[in-house]
Structure formats: structure tokens, C-alpha cells
C-alpha positions in Angstrom: 0.0 0.0 -0.2 2.8 2.4 0.9 4.6 1.9 -2.1 1.6 2.5 -4.1 1.3 5.9 -2.5 5.0 6.6 -3.1 4.4 5.7 -6.8 1.5 7.8 -7.4 3.4 10.9 -5.8 6.5 10.3 -7.9 4.4 10.2 -11.0 3.1 13.8 -10.4 4.3 16.0 -12.9 2.5 19.2 -11.4 0.5 20.1 -8.4 -1.4 22.8 -7.1 0.6 25.4 -5.1 -1.6 25.5 -1.9 -1.3 21.6 -1.8 2.5 21.6 -2.0 2.8 24.5 0.5 0.9 22.3 2.9 2.9 19.1 2.0 6.2 21.0 2.3 5.1 22.3 6.0 5.2 26.0 5.3 1.9 26.1 6.5 -0.3 24.0 9.0 -3.4 23.9 6.9 -4.3 24.3 3.3 -6.4 27.3 4.2 -3.5 29.1 5.7 -1.7 28.3 2.5 -4.2 29.7 0.4 -4.5 32.9 2.6 -1.0 33.3 2.2 -0.9 32.9 -1.6 -4.0 35.3 -1.7 -2.4 38.1 0.4 0.8 37.9 -1.7 3.3 36.3 0.6 4.1 33.5 -2.0 5.6 34.7 -5.3 6.5 32.4 -8.3 9.1 33.7 -10.7 8.9 37.2 -9.0 5.3 37.9 -9.2 2.2 36.8 -7.4 0.1 33.8 -8.1 -3.1 32.3 -7.7 -3.8 29.3 -5.4 -4.6 27.2 -8.2 -1.2 27.7 -9.8 0.3 24.4 -10.9 4.1 24.0 -10.0 6.5 21.3 -11.2 10.1 20.4 -10.2 12.6 22.9 -10.6 10.3 26.0 -10.0 11.5 28.8 -7.7 9.1 30.4 -5.2 9.7 33.1 -2.6 7.9 32.7 0.6 7.3 35.3 3.3 6.3 33.9 6.8 5.7 35.5 10.2 4.7 38.6 11.8 5.7 42.1 10.8 8.5 42.2 13.2 9.9 38.8 12.7 9.4 38.4 8.7 11.4 35.8 7.0 11.7 35.6 3.6 12.8 32.1 1.9 13.5 31.5 -1.7 13.4 27.8 -2.5 13.7 25.7 -5.5 10.9 22.8 -5.7 13.0 19.4 -5.6 10.0 17.1 -5.5 6.3 17.0 -5.6 3.8 15.1 -3.3 0.3 15.6 -2.3 0.6 13.9 0.8 1.8 15.7 4.0 4.5 13.6 5.9 6.9 14.3 8.7 9.3 17.3 8.8 12.2 15.0 7.5 10.2 14.2 4.5 9.1 17.8 3.9 12.6 19.1 3.6 13.4 16.6 0.8 10.7 18.4 -1.2 12.7 21.7 -1.5 16.0 23.2 -1.2 16.6 27.0 -0.1 19.0 29.1 -2.3 22.4 30.2 -0.9 21.4 33.9 -1.2 18.3 33.3 0.9 20.1 31.5 3.6 22.7 34.5 3.9 19.9 37.1 3.8 17.9 35.2 6.6 21.2 34.8 8.7 21.9 38.6 8.4 18.3 39.7 9.3 18.3 37.2 12.3 21.4 38.7 13.5 19.9 42.4 13.1 17.2 41.3 15.2 19.4 40.0 17.9 21.4 43.4 17.8 18.2 45.5 18.1 16.9 43.3 21.2 20.4 44.1 23.1 19.3 47.6 23.4 16.4 46.7 25.6 16.3 46.2 29.3 16.3 42.6 30.6 13.5 43.5 32.9 10.7 46.1 33.4 11.0 48.8 36.1 9.5 48.2 39.4 7.4 50.7 41.3 10.3 52.6 42.9 12.3 52.8 39.6 9.3 54.2 37.6 8.8 57.0 40.3 12.3 57.8 39.9 12.2 58.0 36.5 9.0 60.1 36.7 10.8 62.4 39.0 14.2 62.5 36.7 11.8 63.5 33.8 9.9 66.2 35.6 13.2 67.7 36.8 14.4 67.8 33.3 11.4 69.9 32.1 
């Protein structure tokens, strides 16, 4: 039975983009994948695409994930196609990230870490807040 499923997945020449993003574990559900595509977070060949776009092996996708403050952008090349969602190890076989994309993500991660160094480790307590308010009122 399992070999039959693998044979069916190997025979795929094209697959819908939302289904592949879900199977490659970029999004938890196909609905989330569809919403990401419709909102312009997934680009194919540098331009926006529709959910029903069929992709094949060798296509290049740009995928943005995360919140506005921690946005990551990956450029991946489709290595394999499957319509079945597997574990994380199986999902990583489906794509490879480009070298420029890895360097860019590492750079932005480092910048986020450096930006967090400027923040204090903890919030000021009640006495420290009063002292700050006194200091600010003396400055005015």
C-alpha cells in the first residue's frame, strides 16, 4: 500500500501550489496556505500567483512567513512533488533553499538579535518608575 502511494507521488508532474506548500510544511493547513498566496506572501518567478497555480520540479518560489516584526523570506527551489503531508524530514526533501536566501535570513536574524540587546532585561519596578518620573519632571 505504501509503495503504491509513493509511486503515485513520484508520477506527479504538476501539483497545486497550496497543496505543495501544505505538504512541504510551510503552513499548517491548506486554508492558511491559500490565505498566504492570496495575500501576496508567496511569489512564483517574482510575481504574485493564484492558489490554483500548478508548479513542477525546478520552479523557484519566494515565501514570506512570520509577523511584521519577525518576517522571514525564503527563496526555495522545488525538488520533489507530493500531495501527501509527511513528517518534517520528508518535507525537507521537497525543496532546497537558495544560498542567497540563507545568507539574507542569517543577516536579518543577527540584526534582530542586535536590536534586542538595547532593551533592558526586565521592566522597572514601582520605585524605579517613580524615580524615572521624578527625573523626567526635573528635566522639564
